[in-house]
N, C-alpha and C positions, 0 to 999 in steps of 0.2 A: 383662455385667459385674455389674450389680446384680440381675438377674433380676426386673425390674419389668414387670408385666403391664398390660393396658389398664385394668382396674378400679383398680389402684393409682394410675395417672396421673390418672384422673378424680377420685379422692378428693383427691389433692394439688392439683389445679386448683380444686376447690370450696373447699378450706380457704384457698388463696391468695386466691381471690376474696373470701371473707368477711373475711380478715385485712387485706389490702392495699386492697381496694376496687376497683370497676370502673374508675375514672378513672386510677389509677396502675398497674394490672395490665399493660398493654402495655409500658410503659417498663421495668418490673421484669423482664418476660419477655425483652426485648431485652438487658438488662444481664446476666441470668443466662445467656442464650445466648452472649453475648460471652465471659464468664468460662469457661464450659464449653469453648468453642472454644480459648481460650488454654491451658487445662489439658491438653486433648488434644494440642495442638501441642507443649507442653512434654514430655509423656509420650512422644510420638513421637520427639522429638529425643534424649531420654535413652536410649530404646531403640536408636536408630541409633548413638549414641556408644558404648553398651555393646557392640553387635554389632561395630563397627569395632575396638574394643579387643580383643575376643575374637579376631578375625581376625588382628590384629597380634601378639597373644601366641602364637597358633598358628604364625604365620610365624617369629617369634623363636625359638620352640622348635625348629622345623625347621632354622633356620640354626645354632643351637647344636649340634644333632645332627650336621649336616654338618661343622661346624668340628671337632667331636670326631673324626669319621672322618678328616678331613684331617690332624689332629694325629697320629693313629695311623699314617697312611701316611707322614707326614714322619719320625716316629721310626723306622719300618722302613727308610726310605731312608737315614737317617743311620747306622743300625746296619750296613746293607749297605756303605755307603761306608767306614766305619771298618774293617770286616772286609777289604774289598778293599785298602785302604791297608796293612793289616798283612800281607797275603799277597803283594802285589807288592813286589819289592825296590826300594829307593831307587835312583833313576837309571835305572830300566828304561824302555826306549822302548816306547811303545804304538803298535801298528800299527793303522791304521784299515782297515776293510773297504771295498773299492771298492763304489761304488753300482752298481745294476743298469744305469744309463745308461752309466757308464764301461765296464762289462763288455761291454755291447752294442756300443758304439763300437769297442772293441778287437776283438771278434769280427768285426765288419764290415771293419775295416781289415786284420786279420791274413790272411784269405783273399785279399784283394786283393794284399797284399804277397807272399804265397806264390805267387800266380799270376804276378806280375811276376817274382819270383825264378825261378820255374820256366821262364817264358818266356825269361829271359836264359840260363838253363842250356841250354834247348833251342837258343837262338840260338848259344850257344857250341858245342854239339854239331853244329849244322848248318853252322858255318863250314867252309869248305873247308880241307882239309889242304893245305899247300903242295905236298905230294907227289902229291895226287890232283887230277884235273881238275875244272873247274866243273860238269860234267854230273852229278857224284855228289850234288849238293845236291838234295834232294827238291823237287818242285813245290809242296808244301803250305806253303812258307814265305810269310810275308806281305810286303807292300810295306815295312813298317817293318823287317823282318828284312833285306830286300834292301838297304835304305838303310844300315843299320848295316854290312852287309858291304862296301858301297862305300866307306865311311869308313875 
Protein backbone atom coordinates (compact mmCIF):
# COMPACT_ATOMS: atom_id res chain seq x y z
CA UNK A 1 0.00 0.00 0.00
CA UNK A 2 2.63 2.54 1.03
CA UNK A 3 5.70 0.56 0.02
CA UNK A 4 7.39 1.01 3.41
CA UNK A 5 10.55 -1.00 3.97
CA UNK A 6 12.25 -2.13 7.17
CA UNK A 7 14.58 0.87 7.32
CA UNK A 8 11.68 3.32 7.08
CA UNK A 9 9.88 1.56 9.96
CA UNK A 10 12.98 1.72 12.14
CA UNK A 11 13.33 5.44 11.42
CA UNK A 12 9.64 6.09 12.34
CA UNK A 13 10.06 4.07 15.58
CA UNK A 14 13.18 6.04 16.60
CA UNK A 15 11.46 9.40 15.91
CA UNK A 16 8.33 8.28 17.83
CA UNK A 17 10.50 7.18 20.77
CA UNK A 18 12.24 10.58 20.89
CA UNK A 19 9.04 12.62 20.46
CA UNK A 20 6.61 10.64 22.64
CA UNK A 21 8.96 9.18 25.18
CA UNK A 22 9.54 5.63 26.34
CA UNK A 23 6.77 5.62 29.02
CA UNK A 24 3.90 6.61 26.66
CA UNK A 25 5.10 4.80 23.53
CA UNK A 26 3.32 1.44 24.22
CA UNK A 27 -0.05 3.15 24.84
CA UNK A 28 0.30 5.24 21.68
CA UNK A 29 1.29 2.17 19.67
CA UNK A 30 -1.88 0.34 20.89
CA UNK A 31 -4.05 3.35 20.00
CA UNK A 32 -2.46 3.66 16.55
CA UNK A 33 -2.93 -0.09 15.98
CA UNK A 34 -6.57 0.18 17.05
CA UNK A 35 -7.29 3.03 14.60
CA UNK A 36 -5.43 1.30 11.78
CA UNK A 37 -7.60 -1.80 12.37
CA UNK A 38 -10.78 0.35 12.31
CA UNK A 39 -9.70 2.02 9.06
CA UNK A 40 -8.97 -1.38 7.47
CA UNK A 41 -12.40 -2.71 8.51
CA UNK A 42 -14.07 0.41 7.12
CA UNK A 43 -12.20 0.14 3.81
CA UNK A 44 -13.06 -3.56 3.61
CA UNK A 45 -16.77 -2.90 4.22
CA UNK A 46 -16.79 -0.13 1.61
CA UNK A 47 -15.18 -2.49 -0.92
CA UNK A 48 -17.74 -5.21 -0.10
CA UNK A 49 -20.62 -2.75 -0.51
CA UNK A 50 -19.18 -1.55 -3.79
CA UNK A 51 -18.79 -5.12 -5.09
CA UNK A 52 -22.37 -5.99 -4.05
CA UNK A 53 -23.70 -2.92 -5.85
CA UNK A 54 -21.73 -3.79 -8.98
CA UNK A 55 -23.19 -7.31 -8.93
CA UNK A 56 -26.70 -5.88 -8.39
CA UNK A 57 -26.26 -3.45 -11.26
CA UNK A 58 -25.10 -6.27 -13.56
CA UNK A 59 -28.12 -8.36 -12.53
CA UNK A 60 -30.41 -5.38 -13.11
CA UNK A 61 -28.88 -4.84 -16.54
CA UNK A 62 -29.43 -8.51 -17.41
CA UNK A 63 -33.05 -8.33 -16.25
CA UNK A 64 -33.68 -5.20 -18.30
CA UNK A 65 -32.28 -6.95 -21.38
CA UNK A 66 -34.51 -9.98 -20.75
CA UNK A 67 -37.51 -7.71 -20.28
CA UNK A 68 -36.76 -6.03 -23.60
CA UNK A 69 -36.63 -9.45 -25.30
CA UNK A 70 -39.93 -10.43 -23.68
CA UNK A 71 -41.48 -7.16 -24.81
CA UNK A 72 -40.35 -7.86 -28.38
CA UNK A 73 -41.81 -11.36 -28.24
CA UNK A 74 -45.05 -9.99 -26.81
CA UNK A 75 -45.31 -7.47 -29.64
CA UNK A 76 -44.75 -10.22 -32.21
CA UNK A 77 -47.44 -12.35 -30.57
CA UNK A 78 -49.90 -9.45 -30.52
CA UNK A 79 -49.19 -8.76 -34.18
CA UNK A 80 -49.75 -12.42 -35.04
CA UNK A 81 -53.02 -12.51 -33.09
CA UNK A 82 -54.23 -9.37 -34.84
CA UNK A 83 -53.35 -10.82 -38.25
CA UNK A 84 -55.11 -14.06 -37.39
CA UNK A 85 -58.23 -12.21 -36.27
CA UNK A 86 -58.25 -10.31 -39.56
CA UNK A 87 -57.93 -13.47 -41.66
CA UNK A 88 -60.42 -15.67 -39.78
CA UNK A 89 -64.01 -14.69 -40.56
CA UNK A 90 -66.22 -13.62 -37.67
CA UNK A 91 -68.26 -16.46 -36.24
CA UNK A 92 -66.02 -19.16 -37.70
CA UNK A 93 -65.77 -22.25 -35.59
CA UNK A 94 -62.31 -23.34 -34.72
CA UNK A 95 -61.66 -27.05 -34.61
CA UNK A 96 -59.14 -28.35 -32.19
CA UNK A 97 -56.80 -31.10 -33.14
CA UNK A 98 -57.13 -34.28 -31.19
CA UNK A 99 -54.38 -35.07 -28.81
CA UNK A 100 -52.14 -38.05 -29.38
CA UNK A 101 -53.74 -39.82 -26.42
CA UNK A 102 -57.21 -39.49 -27.89
CA UNK A 103 -55.95 -40.73 -31.23
CA UNK A 104 -54.23 -43.69 -29.59
CA UNK A 105 -57.39 -44.58 -27.67
CA UNK A 106 -59.40 -44.36 -30.86
CA UNK A 107 -56.93 -46.59 -32.70
CA UNK A 108 -57.10 -49.17 -29.92
CA UNK A 109 -60.88 -49.11 -29.78
CA UNK A 110 -61.43 -49.06 -33.52
CA UNK A 111 -59.76 -52.42 -34.28
CA UNK A 112 -61.62 -53.97 -31.37
CA UNK A 113 -64.91 -52.66 -32.73
CA UNK A 114 -63.98 -53.81 -36.20
CA UNK A 115 -63.16 -57.31 -34.96
CA UNK A 116 -66.44 -57.47 -33.04
CA UNK A 117 -68.35 -56.25 -36.09
CA UNK A 118 -66.50 -58.76 -38.23
CA UNK A 119 -67.27 -61.47 -35.71
CA UNK A 120 -70.96 -60.61 -35.85
CA UNK A 121 -70.86 -60.62 -39.63
CA UNK A 122 -69.18 -64.00 -39.51
CA UNK A 123 -71.78 -65.18 -37.05
CA UNK A 124 -74.47 -63.98 -39.39
CA UNK A 125 -72.84 -65.82 -42.25
CA UNK A 126 -72.51 -68.98 -40.15
CA UNK A 127 -76.09 -69.04 -39.02
CA UNK A 128 -77.81 -71.87 -40.66
CA UNK A 129 -80.13 -71.15 -43.45
CA UNK A 130 -83.53 -72.53 -42.61
CA UNK A 131 -83.37 -74.42 -45.86
CA UNK A 132 -80.00 -76.02 -45.04
CA UNK A 133 -79.37 -78.57 -42.31
CA UNK A 134 -77.35 -77.87 -39.13
CA UNK A 135 -74.43 -79.93 -40.37
CA UNK A 136 -73.49 -77.20 -42.85
CA UNK A 137 -72.21 -74.98 -39.98
CA UNK A 138 -68.44 -75.24 -39.85
CA UNK A 139 -66.86 -76.68 -36.70
CA UNK A 140 -64.65 -73.58 -36.24
CA UNK A 141 -67.47 -71.63 -34.62
CA UNK A 142 -66.95 -70.70 -31.01
CA UNK A 143 -69.15 -71.46 -28.00
CA UNK A 144 -70.34 -67.85 -28.03
CA UNK A 145 -71.44 -68.28 -31.64
CA UNK A 146 -73.25 -71.51 -30.78
CA UNK A 147 -74.96 -69.77 -27.83
CA UNK A 148 -76.12 -66.99 -30.10
CA UNK A 149 -77.46 -69.56 -32.56
CA UNK A 150 -79.41 -71.22 -29.80
CA UNK A 151 -81.07 -67.95 -28.88
